[in-house]
N, C-alpha and C positions, 0 to 999 in steps of 0.2 A: 503494499499499500503505499502512497505517495505521503511525504512528510513535508507540511508546509509551517512556516513560522509566522507569527504575528509580528508587528514591528516592536512591542513591546519585548517580545521575546529576544529578538535578534539584539535589541539595546541591552538587556539584562545579562543574556549570554556572554557578549562582550565584554561588559563591565565585570562579571564575575570569572572570566578567564575558563569558560567551559568549553570545550571544542564539539562539534556537532558529531563527531565520533562517539564521545561519550554520551551523548543524549541519543543516537541512535541505537547504540548498546543498551542503555537503559530502556528504551521502547521495544527492542528484539528480545532481550532476554532479561526482565525486570528480576529482581529478587522477593519484591513484593507489589501488588498493584491495589489500589484503593479507589473504589468509587463512590464520589460524592455526587456534587454539582457537575464537576468536571471528574476526570480520572487524574489519578497520580501513579506514578511507578517510582519506585525506588531501586536502585542500584548501588551496592557495596563497591567501590573503588579505592584501593588501598586503604586508609585508614579513614575515609569519609565516605559519606553517601550522596548519590545525586539524584536529586529529586526532579522530575519533568511533571509538570502540570500540562494537561492537554486536554481535547475534547475531539470525539470522533465524528466525522462526517460520512457521507456515503462513499466519496470516492477519495479521502484523505484525511490524515491525523493532523489537527492543528496544534501545534505545540504554543501554549500561552505564556510560560515562563520556565524557568529551571534556575535551580541553586545547590548548593553544596552545604552540608551539615557535617558536624562531628558528633551529634548526637544520635549515635546508631540504635541504642538501646530504644529511643522514642519511634524510629521509625521502621525497624527490623525487630 
């Protein structure tokens, strides 16, 4: 499925130093997925977790934002 990024997501990813490869790894093989109003997927990378917030559309995954956290116990 195609992955599209909102302008907000592009800005935050750049500010936070998260690569698109890390986001794709999280989306394709998450350690945990949570469904609320949007979806959140969590992927442990090294000693931190990458969290990607996204929504599903019929033809694409729309990434809303992404961030890193060291609070592994909270998300995993």
